[in-house]
PDB file of the backbone (N, CA, C, O) and the ligand in Angstrom, with CONECT records:
HET     ZN  A 101       1
ATOM      1  N   MET A   1      -7.113  -7.070  12.242  1.00  0.00           N
ATOM      2  CA  MET A   1      -7.270  -5.829  13.024  1.00  0.00           C
ATOM      3  C   MET A   1      -6.618  -4.675  12.267  1.00  0.00           C
ATOM      4  O   MET A   1      -5.484  -4.776  11.800  1.00  0.00           O
ATOM      5  N   PRO A   2      -7.338  -3.619  12.164  1.00  0.00           N
ATOM      6  CA  PRO A   2      -6.782  -2.509  11.388  1.00  0.00           C
ATOM      7  C   PRO A   2      -5.688  -1.773  12.154  1.00  0.00           C
ATOM      8  O   PRO A   2      -5.803  -1.514  13.352  1.00  0.00           O
ATOM      9  N   ILE A   3      -4.663  -1.456  11.451  1.00  0.00           N
ATOM     10  CA  ILE A   3      -3.618  -0.611  12.034  1.00  0.00           C
ATOM     11  C   ILE A   3      -3.713   0.739  11.340  1.00  0.00           C
ATOM     12  O   ILE A   3      -3.587   0.847  10.121  1.00  0.00           O
ATOM     13  N   PHE A   4      -3.938   1.756  12.149  1.00  0.00           N
ATOM     14  CA  PHE A   4      -4.047   3.092  11.587  1.00  0.00           C
ATOM     15  C   PHE A   4      -2.732   3.821  11.759  1.00  0.00           C
ATOM     16  O   PHE A   4      -2.010   3.631  12.737  1.00  0.00           O
ATOM     17  N   GLU A   5      -2.447   4.648  10.795  1.00  0.00           N
ATOM     18  CA  GLU A   5      -1.244   5.450  10.884  1.00  0.00           C
ATOM     19  C   GLU A   5      -1.647   6.882  11.197  1.00  0.00           C
ATOM     20  O   GLU A   5      -2.539   7.452  10.568  1.00  0.00           O
ATOM     21  N   TYR A   6      -0.971   7.440  12.179  1.00  0.00           N
ATOM     22  CA  TYR A   6      -1.285   8.796  12.598  1.00  0.00           C
ATOM     23  C   TYR A   6      -0.062   9.689  12.445  1.00  0.00           C
ATOM     24  O   TYR A   6       1.081   9.244  12.548  1.00  0.00           O
ATOM     25  N   ALA A   7      -0.336  10.937  12.199  1.00  0.00           N
ATOM     26  CA  ALA A   7       0.707  11.945  12.240  1.00  0.00           C
ATOM     27  C   ALA A   7       0.331  12.937  13.327  1.00  0.00           C
ATOM     28  O   ALA A   7      -0.794  13.434  13.374  1.00  0.00           O
ATOM     29  N   CYS A   8       1.282  13.215  14.193  1.00  0.00           N
ATOM     30  CA  CYS A   8       1.026  14.147  15.290  1.00  0.00           C
ATOM     31  C   CYS A   8       1.114  15.572  14.771  1.00  0.00           C
ATOM     32  O   CYS A   8       2.116  15.970  14.177  1.00  0.00           O
ATOM     33  N   ASN A   9       0.046  16.340  15.005  1.00  0.00           N
ATOM     34  CA  ASN A   9       0.047  17.730  14.555  1.00  0.00           C
ATOM     35  C   ASN A   9       0.891  18.608  15.461  1.00  0.00           C
ATOM     36  O   ASN A   9       1.270  19.717  15.086  1.00  0.00           O
ATOM     37  N   ALA A  10       1.184  18.108  16.654  1.00  0.00           N
ATOM     38  CA  ALA A  10       1.945  18.917  17.603  1.00  0.00           C
ATOM     39  C   ALA A  10       3.441  18.835  17.342  1.00  0.00           C
ATOM     40  O   ALA A  10       4.137  19.849  17.362  1.00  0.00           O
ATOM     41  N   CYS A  11       3.937  17.613  17.093  1.00  0.00           N
ATOM     42  CA  CYS A  11       5.389  17.485  16.942  1.00  0.00           C
ATOM     43  C   CYS A  11       5.794  16.838  15.629  1.00  0.00           C
ATOM     44  O   CYS A  11       6.981  16.722  15.328  1.00  0.00           O
ATOM     45  N   GLY A  12       4.806  16.417  14.847  1.00  0.00           N
ATOM     46  CA  GLY A  12       5.116  15.853  13.542  1.00  0.00           C
ATOM     47  C   GLY A  12       5.505  14.387  13.573  1.00  0.00           C
ATOM     48  O   GLY A  12       5.842  13.807  12.541  1.00  0.00           O
ATOM     49  N   HIS A  13       5.461  13.793  14.744  1.00  0.00           N
ATOM     50  CA  HIS A  13       5.823  12.381  14.867  1.00  0.00           C
ATOM     51  C   HIS A  13       4.783  11.518  14.166  1.00  0.00           C
ATOM     52  O   HIS A  13       3.581  11.761  14.264  1.00  0.00           O
ATOM     53  N   ARG A  14       5.267  10.517  13.466  1.00  0.00           N
ATOM     54  CA  ARG A  14       4.344   9.601  12.801  1.00  0.00           C
ATOM     55  C   ARG A  14       4.448   8.229  13.446  1.00  0.00           C
ATOM     56  O   ARG A  14       5.541   7.748  13.746  1.00  0.00           O
ATOM     57  N   PHE A  15       3.303   7.612  13.652  1.00  0.00           N
ATOM     58  CA  PHE A  15       3.318   6.309  14.311  1.00  0.00           C
ATOM     59  C   PHE A  15       2.110   5.496  13.881  1.00  0.00           C
ATOM     60  O   PHE A  15       1.126   6.027  13.366  1.00  0.00           O
ATOM     61  N   GLU A  16       2.211   4.212  14.104  1.00  0.00           N
ATOM     62  CA  GLU A  16       1.099   3.317  13.784  1.00  0.00           C
ATOM     63  C   GLU A  16       0.385   2.959  15.070  1.00  0.00           C
ATOM     64  O   GLU A  16       1.008   2.746  16.110  1.00  0.00           O
ATOM     65  N   PHE A  17      -0.923   2.896  14.981  1.00  0.00           N
ATOM     66  CA  PHE A  17      -1.728   2.599  16.155  1.00  0.00           C
ATOM     67  C   PHE A  17      -2.651   1.439  15.824  1.00  0.00           C
ATOM     68  O   PHE A  17      -3.451   1.500  14.891  1.00  0.00           O
ATOM     69  N   LEU A  18      -2.521   0.397  16.604  1.00  0.00           N
ATOM     70  CA  LEU A  18      -3.366  -0.776  16.406  1.00  0.00           C
ATOM     71  C   LEU A  18      -4.687  -0.560  17.122  1.00  0.00           C
ATOM     72  O   LEU A  18      -4.729  -0.489  18.350  1.00  0.00           O
ATOM     73  N   LYS A  19      -5.762  -0.456  16.359  1.00  0.00           N
ATOM     74  CA  LYS A  19      -7.066  -0.184  16.965  1.00  0.00           C
ATOM     75  C   LYS A  19      -7.786  -1.498  17.231  1.00  0.00           C
ATOM     76  O   LYS A  19      -8.217  -2.189  16.308  1.00  0.00           O
ATOM     77  N   LEU A  20      -7.906  -1.823  18.496  1.00  0.00           N
ATOM     78  CA  LEU A  20      -8.617  -3.031  18.884  1.00  0.00           C
ATOM     79  C   LEU A  20     -10.107  -2.767  18.782  1.00  0.00           C
ATOM     80  O   LEU A  20     -10.566  -1.666  19.086  1.00  0.00           O
ATOM     81  N   PRO A  21     -10.872  -3.777  18.353  1.00  0.00           N
ATOM     82  CA  PRO A  21     -12.315  -3.581  18.147  1.00  0.00           C
ATOM     83  C   PRO A  21     -13.026  -3.053  19.389  1.00  0.00           C
ATOM     84  O   PRO A  21     -13.934  -2.229  19.283  1.00  0.00           O
ATOM     85  N   ALA A  22     -12.616  -3.523  20.558  1.00  0.00           N
ATOM     86  CA  ALA A  22     -13.306  -3.146  21.782  1.00  0.00           C
ATOM     87  C   ALA A  22     -12.719  -1.890  22.422  1.00  0.00           C
ATOM     88  O   ALA A  22     -13.287  -1.339  23.366  1.00  0.00           O
ATOM     89  N   ALA A  23     -11.609  -1.456  21.912  1.00  0.00           N
ATOM     90  CA  ALA A  23     -10.914  -0.339  22.546  1.00  0.00           C
ATOM     91  C   ALA A  23     -11.642   0.975  22.287  1.00  0.00           C
ATOM     92  O   ALA A  23     -12.067   1.266  21.169  1.00  0.00           O
ATOM     93  N   THR A  24     -11.769   1.732  23.322  1.00  0.00           N
ATOM     94  CA  THR A  24     -12.383   3.047  23.175  1.00  0.00           C
ATOM     95  C   THR A  24     -11.367   4.146  23.461  1.00  0.00           C
ATOM     96  O   THR A  24     -11.696   5.333  23.476  1.00  0.00           O
ATOM     97  N   THR A  25     -10.148   3.730  23.682  1.00  0.00           N
ATOM     98  CA  THR A  25      -9.122   4.705  24.004  1.00  0.00           C
ATOM     99  C   THR A  25      -8.776   5.541  22.781  1.00  0.00           C
ATOM    100  O   THR A  25      -8.748   5.052  21.651  1.00  0.00           O
ATOM    101  N   VAL A  26      -8.523   6.779  23.035  1.00  0.00           N
ATOM    102  CA  VAL A  26      -8.111   7.684  21.973  1.00  0.00           C
ATOM    103  C   VAL A  26      -6.594   7.596  21.869  1.00  0.00           C
ATOM    104  O   VAL A  26      -5.897   7.704  22.878  1.00  0.00           O
ATOM    105  N   PRO A  27      -6.092   7.407  20.693  1.00  0.00           N
ATOM    106  CA  PRO A  27      -4.637   7.323  20.565  1.00  0.00           C
ATOM    107  C   PRO A  27      -3.975   8.655  20.880  1.00  0.00           C
ATOM    108  O   PRO A  27      -4.515   9.727  20.609  1.00  0.00           O
ATOM    109  N   SER A  28      -2.814   8.552  21.449  1.00  0.00           N
ATOM    110  CA  SER A  28      -2.059   9.771  21.713  1.00  0.00           C
ATOM    111  C   SER A  28      -0.633   9.574  21.209  1.00  0.00           C
ATOM    112  O   SER A  28      -0.145   8.451  21.083  1.00  0.00           O
ATOM    113  N   CYS A  29       0.003  10.671  20.933  1.00  0.00           N
ATOM    114  CA  CYS A  29       1.349  10.637  20.376  1.00  0.00           C
ATOM    115  C   CYS A  29       2.320  10.032  21.378  1.00  0.00           C
ATOM    116  O   CYS A  29       2.403  10.498  22.514  1.00  0.00           O
ATOM    117  N   PRO A  30       3.061   8.992  20.972  1.00  0.00           N
ATOM    118  CA  PRO A  30       4.015   8.388  21.897  1.00  0.00           C
ATOM    119  C   PRO A  30       5.190   9.304  22.208  1.00  0.00           C
ATOM    120  O   PRO A  30       5.918   9.080  23.175  1.00  0.00           O
ATOM    121  N   ALA A  31       5.370  10.316  21.403  1.00  0.00           N
ATOM    122  CA  ALA A  31       6.504  11.218  21.605  1.00  0.00           C
ATOM    123  C   ALA A  31       6.148  12.369  22.546  1.00  0.00           C
ATOM    124  O   ALA A  31       6.953  12.744  23.399  1.00  0.00           O
ATOM    125  N   CYS A  32       4.939  12.934  22.395  1.00  0.00           N
ATOM    126  CA  CYS A  32       4.612  14.113  23.198  1.00  0.00           C
ATOM    127  C   CYS A  32       3.244  13.998  23.872  1.00  0.00           C
ATOM    128  O   CYS A  32       2.789  14.948  24.509  1.00  0.00           O
ATOM    129  N   GLN A  33       2.575  12.826  23.736  1.00  0.00           N
ATOM    130  CA  GLN A  33       1.286  12.559  24.368  1.00  0.00           C
ATOM    131  C   GLN A  33       0.161  13.464  23.876  1.00  0.00           C
ATOM    132  O   GLN A  33      -0.917  13.489  24.470  1.00  0.00           O
ATOM    133  N   SER A  34       0.395  14.188  22.826  1.00  0.00           N
ATOM    134  CA  SER A  34      -0.660  15.021  22.267  1.00  0.00           C
ATOM    135  C   SER A  34      -1.723  14.146  21.607  1.00  0.00           C
ATOM    136  O   SER A  34      -1.424  13.106  21.020  1.00  0.00           O
ATOM    137  N   GLN A  35      -2.962  14.594  21.721  1.00  0.00           N
ATOM    138  CA  GLN A  35      -4.025  13.880  21.023  1.00  0.00           C
ATOM    139  C   GLN A  35      -4.483  14.662  19.803  1.00  0.00           C
ATOM    140  O   GLN A  35      -5.524  14.375  19.212  1.00  0.00           O
ATOM    141  N   ASN A  36      -3.696  15.639  19.448  1.00  0.00           N
ATOM    142  CA  ASN A  36      -3.948  16.413  18.249  1.00  0.00           C
ATOM    143  C   ASN A  36      -3.314  15.678  17.074  1.00  0.00           C
ATOM    144  O   ASN A  36      -2.215  15.998  16.620  1.00  0.00           O
ATOM    145  N   LEU A  37      -4.061  14.674  16.602  1.00  0.00           N
ATOM    146  CA  LEU A  37      -3.492  13.769  15.607  1.00  0.00           C
ATOM    147  C   LEU A  37      -4.266  13.827  14.303  1.00  0.00           C
ATOM    148  O   LEU A  37      -5.459  14.126  14.264  1.00  0.00           O
ATOM    149  N   GLU A  38      -3.564  13.538  13.276  1.00  0.00           N
ATOM    150  CA  GLU A  38      -4.207  13.430  11.972  1.00  0.00           C
ATOM    151  C   GLU A  38      -4.094  11.980  11.536  1.00  0.00           C
ATOM    152  O   GLU A  38      -3.000  11.419  11.481  1.00  0.00           O
ATOM    153  N   ARG A  39      -5.225  11.386  11.230  1.00  0.00           N
ATOM    154  CA  ARG A  39      -5.183   9.990  10.821  1.00  0.00           C
ATOM    155  C   ARG A  39      -4.843   9.889   9.345  1.00  0.00           C
ATOM    156  O   ARG A  39      -5.475  10.520   8.497  1.00  0.00           O
ATOM    157  N   LEU A  40      -3.851   9.096   9.064  1.00  0.00           N
ATOM    158  CA  LEU A  40      -3.465   8.874   7.675  1.00  0.00           C
ATOM    159  C   LEU A  40      -4.151   7.609   7.197  1.00  0.00           C
ATOM    160  O   LEU A  40      -4.526   6.751   7.995  1.00  0.00           O
ATOM    161  N   LEU A  41      -4.307   7.506   5.921  1.00  0.00           N
ATOM    162  CA  LEU A  41      -4.875   6.282   5.376  1.00  0.00           C
ATOM    163  C   LEU A  41      -3.791   5.217   5.418  1.00  0.00           C
ATOM    164  O   LEU A  41      -2.852   5.227   4.622  1.00  0.00           O
ATOM    165  N   SER A  42      -3.939   4.305   6.356  1.00  0.00           N
ATOM    166  CA  SER A  42      -2.897   3.326   6.605  1.00  0.00           C
ATOM    167  C   SER A  42      -2.570   2.532   5.345  1.00  0.00           C
ATOM    168  O   SER A  42      -3.451   1.997   4.672  1.00  0.00           O
ATOM    169  N   GLY A  43      -1.309   2.477   5.060  1.00  0.00           N
ATOM    170  CA  GLY A  43      -0.848   1.701   3.923  1.00  0.00           C
ATOM    171  C   GLY A  43      -0.992   2.421   2.601  1.00  0.00           C
ATOM    172  O   GLY A  43      -0.482   1.962   1.579  1.00  0.00           O
ATOM    173  N   PHE A  44      -1.688   3.549   2.615  1.00  0.00           N
ATOM    174  CA  PHE A  44      -1.889   4.249   1.364  1.00  0.00           C
ATOM    175  C   PHE A  44      -1.435   5.702   1.453  1.00  0.00           C
ATOM    176  O   PHE A  44      -1.861   6.555   0.674  1.00  0.00           O
ATOM    177  N   ALA A  45      -0.578   5.956   2.403  1.00  0.00           N
ATOM    178  CA  ALA A  45      -0.014   7.295   2.507  1.00  0.00           C
ATOM    179  C   ALA A  45       0.729   7.616   1.215  1.00  0.00           C
ATOM    180  O   ALA A  45       1.417   6.770   0.645  1.00  0.00           O
ATOM    181  N   LEU A  46       0.574   8.838   0.778  1.00  0.00           N
ATOM    182  CA  LEU A  46       1.092   9.231  -0.530  1.00  0.00           C
ATOM    183  C   LEU A  46       2.565   8.885  -0.719  1.00  0.00           C
ATOM    184  O   LEU A  46       2.973   8.376  -1.763  1.00  0.00           O
ATOM    185  N   SER A  47       3.342   9.171   0.305  1.00  0.00           N
ATOM    186  CA  SER A  47       4.788   9.010   0.154  1.00  0.00           C
ATOM    187  C   SER A  47       5.217   7.546   0.167  1.00  0.00           C
ATOM    188  O   SER A  47       6.324   7.214  -0.258  1.00  0.00           O
ATOM    189  N   THR A  48       4.334   6.668   0.659  1.00  0.00           N
ATOM    190  CA  THR A  48       4.768   5.279   0.795  1.00  0.00           C
ATOM    191  C   THR A  48       3.990   4.340  -0.120  1.00  0.00           C
ATOM    192  O   THR A  48       4.013   3.122   0.062  1.00  0.00           O
ATOM    193  N   THR A  49       3.306   4.911  -1.097  1.00  0.00           N
ATOM    194  CA  THR A  49       2.474   4.077  -1.970  1.00  0.00           C
ATOM    195  C   THR A  49       3.293   2.990  -2.657  1.00  0.00           C
ATOM    196  O   THR A  49       2.921   1.816  -2.638  1.00  0.00           O
ATOM    197  N   ASP A  50       4.395   3.381  -3.253  1.00  0.00           N
ATOM    198  CA  ASP A  50       5.222   2.413  -3.964  1.00  0.00           C
ATOM    199  C   ASP A  50       5.789   1.375  -3.011  1.00  0.00           C
ATOM    200  O   ASP A  50       5.855   0.184  -3.318  1.00  0.00           O
ATOM    201  N   GLN A  51       6.188   1.854  -1.866  1.00  0.00           N
ATOM    202  CA  GLN A  51       6.761   0.961  -0.859  1.00  0.00           C
ATOM    203  C   GLN A  51       5.702  -0.041  -0.408  1.00  0.00           C
ATOM    204  O   GLN A  51       5.987  -1.227  -0.238  1.00  0.00           O
ATOM    205  N   THR A  52       4.483   0.448  -0.218  1.00  0.00           N
ATOM    206  CA  THR A  52       3.398  -0.418   0.238  1.00  0.00           C
ATOM    207  C   THR A  52       3.053  -1.457  -0.811  1.00  0.00           C
ATOM    208  O   THR A  52       2.825  -2.625  -0.495  1.00  0.00           O
ATOM    209  N   LYS A  53       3.016  -1.025  -2.055  1.00  0.00           N
ATOM    210  CA  LYS A  53       2.729  -1.961  -3.145  1.00  0.00           C
ATOM    211  C   LYS A  53       3.777  -3.066  -3.179  1.00  0.00           C
ATOM    212  O   LYS A  53       3.453  -4.246  -3.307  1.00  0.00           O
ATOM    213  N   ALA A  54       5.021  -2.666  -3.065  1.00  0.00           N
ATOM    214  CA  ALA A  54       6.120  -3.630  -3.097  1.00  0.00           C
ATOM    215  C   ALA A  54       6.011  -4.591  -1.922  1.00  0.00           C
ATOM    216  O   ALA A  54       6.245  -5.792  -2.059  1.00  0.00           O
ATOM    217  N   ARG A  55       5.656  -4.047  -0.773  1.00  0.00           N
ATOM    218  CA  ARG A  55       5.546  -4.865   0.433  1.00  0.00           C
ATOM    219  C   ARG A  55       4.388  -5.859   0.300  1.00  0.00           C
ATOM    220  O   ARG A  55       4.517  -7.025   0.673  1.00  0.00           O
ATOM    221  N   ALA A  56       3.273  -5.393  -0.227  1.00  0.00           N
ATOM    222  CA  ALA A  56       2.102  -6.254  -0.398  1.00  0.00           C
ATOM    223  C   ALA A  56       2.393  -7.362  -1.390  1.00  0.00           C
ATOM    224  O   ALA A  56       1.992  -8.510  -1.201  1.00  0.00           O
ATOM    225  N   LYS A  57       3.096  -7.001  -2.448  1.00  0.00           N
ATOM    226  CA  LYS A  57       3.454  -7.969  -3.463  1.00  0.00           C
ATOM    227  C   LYS A  57       4.380  -9.034  -2.881  1.00  0.00           C
ATOM    228  O   LYS A  57       4.201 -10.229  -3.114  1.00  0.00           O
ATOM    229  N   ALA A  58       5.359  -8.580  -2.128  1.00  0.00           N
ATOM    230  CA  ALA A  58       6.319  -9.488  -1.507  1.00  0.00           C
ATOM    231  C   ALA A  58       5.620 -10.409  -0.512  1.00  0.00           C
ATOM    232  O   ALA A  58       5.914 -11.603  -0.442  1.00  0.00           O
ATOM    233  N   ALA A  59       4.700  -9.846   0.248  1.00  0.00           N
ATOM    234  CA  ALA A  59       3.988 -10.626   1.256  1.00  0.00           C
ATOM    235  C   ALA A  59       3.117 -11.687   0.594  1.00  0.00           C
ATOM    236  O   ALA A  59       3.043 -12.824   1.060  1.00  0.00           O
ATOM    237  N   ARG A  60       2.456 -11.303  -0.503  1.00  0.00           N
ATOM    238  CA  ARG A  60       1.589 -12.229  -1.211  1.00  0.00           C
ATOM    239  C   ARG A  60       2.416 -13.373  -1.792  1.00  0.00           C
ATOM    240  O   ARG A  60       2.040 -14.542  -1.702  1.00  0.00           O
ATOM    241  N   LYS A  61       3.544 -13.013  -2.387  1.00  0.00           N
ATOM    242  CA  LYS A  61       4.447 -13.995  -2.979  1.00  0.00           C
ATOM    243  C   LYS A  61       4.930 -14.958  -1.901  1.00  0.00           C
ATOM    244  O   LYS A  61       4.956 -16.174  -2.091  1.00  0.00           O
ATOM    245  N   GLN A  62       5.306 -14.386  -0.779  1.00  0.00           N
ATOM    246  CA  GLN A  62       5.828 -15.169   0.333  1.00  0.00           C
ATOM    247  C   GLN A  62       4.767 -16.143   0.831  1.00  0.00           C
ATOM    248  O   GLN A  62       5.063 -17.305   1.109  1.00  0.00           O
ATOM    249  N   THR A  63       3.537 -15.667   0.942  1.00  0.00           N
ATOM    250  CA  THR A  63       2.455 -16.507   1.439  1.00  0.00           C
ATOM    251  C   THR A  63       2.173 -17.658   0.481  1.00  0.00           C
ATOM    252  O   THR A  63       1.995 -18.802   0.899  1.00  0.00           O
ATOM    253  N   LEU A  64       2.135 -17.339  -0.807  1.00  0.00           N
ATOM    254  CA  LEU A  64       1.843 -18.363  -1.807  1.00  0.00           C
ATOM    255  C   LEU A  64       2.934 -19.423  -1.863  1.00  0.00           C
ATOM    256  O   LEU A  64       2.668 -20.608  -2.065  1.00  0.00           O
ATOM    257  N   GLU A  65       4.163 -18.967  -1.679  1.00  0.00           N
ATOM    258  CA  GLU A  65       5.287 -19.884  -1.807  1.00  0.00           C
ATOM    259  C   GLU A  65       5.617 -20.592  -0.503  1.00  0.00           C
ATOM    260  O   GLU A  65       6.424 -21.520  -0.466  1.00  0.00           O
ATOM    261  N   SER A  66       4.985 -20.141   0.551  1.00  0.00           N
ATOM    262  CA  SER A  66       5.327 -20.687   1.857  1.00  0.00           C
ATOM    263  C   SER A  66       4.791 -22.110   2.023  1.00  0.00           C
ATOM    264  O   SER A  66       3.584 -22.341   1.965  1.00  0.00           O
ATOM    265  N   LYS A  67       5.690 -23.038   2.228  1.00  0.00           N
ATOM    266  CA  LYS A  67       5.300 -24.423   2.435  1.00  0.00           C
ATOM    267  C   LYS A  67       4.611 -24.578   3.796  1.00  0.00           C
ATOM    268  O   LYS A  67       3.654 -25.336   3.953  1.00  0.00           O
ATOM    269  N   ASP A  68       5.131 -23.838   4.760  1.00  0.00           N
ATOM    270  CA  ASP A  68       4.554 -23.900   6.104  1.00  0.00           C
ATOM    271  C   ASP A  68       3.085 -23.481   6.073  1.00  0.00           C
ATOM    272  O   ASP A  68       2.243 -24.064   6.756  1.00  0.00           O
ATOM    273  N   TYR A  69       2.798 -22.470   5.273  1.00  0.00           N
ATOM    274  CA  TYR A  69       1.434 -21.974   5.183  1.00  0.00           C
ATOM    275  C   TYR A  69       0.502 -23.068   4.660  1.00  0.00           C
ATOM    276  O   TYR A  69      -0.585 -23.290   5.193  1.00  0.00           O
ATOM    277  N   LYS A  70       0.956 -23.742   3.608  1.00  0.00           N
ATOM    278  CA  LYS A  70       0.142 -24.814   3.035  1.00  0.00           C
ATOM    279  C   LYS A  70       0.006 -25.976   4.014  1.00  0.00           C
ATOM    280  O   LYS A  70      -1.074 -26.539   4.195  1.00  0.00           O
ATOM    281  N   ASP A  71       1.123 -26.318   4.637  1.00  0.00           N
ATOM    282  CA  ASP A  71       1.096 -27.400   5.619  1.00  0.00           C
ATOM    283  C   ASP A  71       0.124 -27.082   6.751  1.00  0.00           C
ATOM    284  O   ASP A  71      -0.610 -27.953   7.218  1.00  0.00           O
ATOM    285  N   ALA A  72       0.131 -25.859   7.172  1.00  0.00           N
ATOM    286  CA  ALA A  72      -0.753 -25.444   8.261  1.00  0.00           C
ATOM    287  C   ALA A  72      -2.214 -25.571   7.841  1.00  0.00           C
ATOM    288  O   ALA A  72      -3.064 -25.982   8.630  1.00  0.00           O
ATOM    289  N   GLN A  73      -2.493 -25.215   6.595  1.00  0.00           N
ATOM    290  CA  GLN A  73      -3.867 -25.313   6.102  1.00  0.00           C
ATOM    291  C   GLN A  73      -4.302 -26.770   5.994  1.00  0.00           C
ATOM    292  O   GLN A  73      -5.428 -27.119   6.347  1.00  0.00           O
ATOM    293  N   VAL A  74      -3.401 -27.612   5.503  1.00  0.00           N
ATOM    294  CA  VAL A  74      -3.687 -29.038   5.389  1.00  0.00           C
ATOM    295  C   VAL A  74      -3.909 -29.626   6.771  1.00  0.00           C
ATOM    296  O   VAL A  74      -4.855 -30.381   6.999  1.00  0.00           O
ATOM    297  N   ALA A  75      -3.021 -29.267   7.687  1.00  0.00           N
ATOM    298  CA  ALA A  75      -3.118 -29.777   9.053  1.00  0.00           C
ATOM    299  C   ALA A  75      -4.446 -29.379   9.677  1.00  0.00           C
ATOM    300  O   ALA A  75      -5.075 -30.176  10.373  1.00  0.00           O
ATOM    301  N   ARG A  76      -4.869 -28.156   9.428  1.00  0.00           N
ATOM    302  CA  ARG A  76      -6.115 -27.659  10.002  1.00  0.00           C
ATOM    303  C   ARG A  76      -7.303 -28.417   9.389  1.00  0.00           C
ATOM    304  O   ARG A  76      -8.241 -28.793  10.091  1.00  0.00           O
ATOM    305  N   ALA A  77      -7.244 -28.630   8.086  1.00  0.00           N
ATOM    306  CA  ALA A  77      -8.323 -29.354   7.395  1.00  0.00           C
ATOM    307  C   ALA A  77      -8.403 -30.776   7.902  1.00  0.00           C
ATOM    308  O   ALA A  77      -9.492 -31.315   8.100  1.00  0.00           O
ATOM    309  N   GLU A  78      -7.246 -31.383   8.110  1.00  0.00           N
ATOM    310  CA  GLU A  78      -7.220 -32.761   8.605  1.00  0.00           C
ATOM    311  C   GLU A  78      -7.760 -32.820  10.029  1.00  0.00           C
ATOM    312  O   GLU A  78      -8.479 -33.746  10.405  1.00  0.00           O
ATOM    313  N   GLU A  79      -7.404 -31.838  10.784  1.00  0.00           N
ATOM    314  CA  GLU A  79      -7.855 -31.782  12.167  1.00  0.00           C
ATOM    315  C   GLU A  79      -9.378 -31.661  12.239  1.00  0.00           C
ATOM    316  O   GLU A  79     -10.021 -32.309  13.065  1.00  0.00           O
ATOM    317  N   ILE A  80      -9.935 -30.842  11.383  1.00  0.00           N
ATOM    318  CA  ILE A  80     -11.384 -30.631  11.337  1.00  0.00           C
ATOM    319  C   ILE A  80     -12.102 -31.925  10.956  1.00  0.00           C
ATOM    320  O   ILE A  80     -13.073 -32.324  11.599  1.00  0.00           O
ATOM    321  N   SER A  81     -11.604 -32.578   9.890  1.00  0.00           N
ATOM    322  CA  SER A  81     -12.256 -33.796   9.435  1.00  0.00           C
ATOM    323  C   SER A  81     -12.090 -34.912  10.468  1.00  0.00           C
ATOM    324  O   SER A  81     -12.950 -35.781  10.609  1.00  0.00           O
ATOM    325  N   HIS A  82     -10.968 -34.868  11.186  1.00  0.00           N
ATOM    326  CA  HIS A  82     -10.707 -35.880  12.206  1.00  0.00           C
ATOM    327  C   HIS A  82     -11.697 -35.772  13.359  1.00  0.00           C
ATOM    328  O   HIS A  82     -12.107 -36.776  13.942  1.00  0.00           O
ATOM    329  N   HIS A  83     -12.066 -34.558  13.672  1.00  0.00           N
ATOM    330  CA  HIS A  83     -12.928 -34.337  14.826  1.00  0.00           C
ATOM    331  C   HIS A  83     -14.412 -34.546  14.506  1.00  0.00           C
ATOM    332  O   HIS A  83     -15.253 -34.539  15.404  1.00  0.00           O
ATOM    333  N   ARG A  84     -14.713 -34.724  13.264  1.00  0.00           N
ATOM    334  CA  ARG A  84     -16.122 -34.882  12.906  1.00  0.00           C
ATOM    335  C   ARG A  84     -16.639 -36.291  13.085  1.00  0.00           C
ATOM    336  O   ARG A  84     -17.811 -36.556  12.817  1.00  0.00           O
TER     337      ARG A  84
HETATM  338 ZN    ZN A 101       3.636  14.426  19.124  1.00  0.00          ZN2+
END
């Protein structure tokens, strides 16, 4: 599910908004309820590019090294073959 980042044009508050596929609600600023928002490119905001890259790298490393992740995949594969 995409998480969009918004900046409020009314008060400058920045927040992330999780957009559900079925949701038709318009996001509003949690600080001042304004709907005068500017959508930022989530994860690629200019000021946080380096931070995002570092975070993505760390997350990827963590996923690859995670034993639980592999175990979960094996367990799921075994479960599927078991049910066939
Ligand atoms: Zn606001």
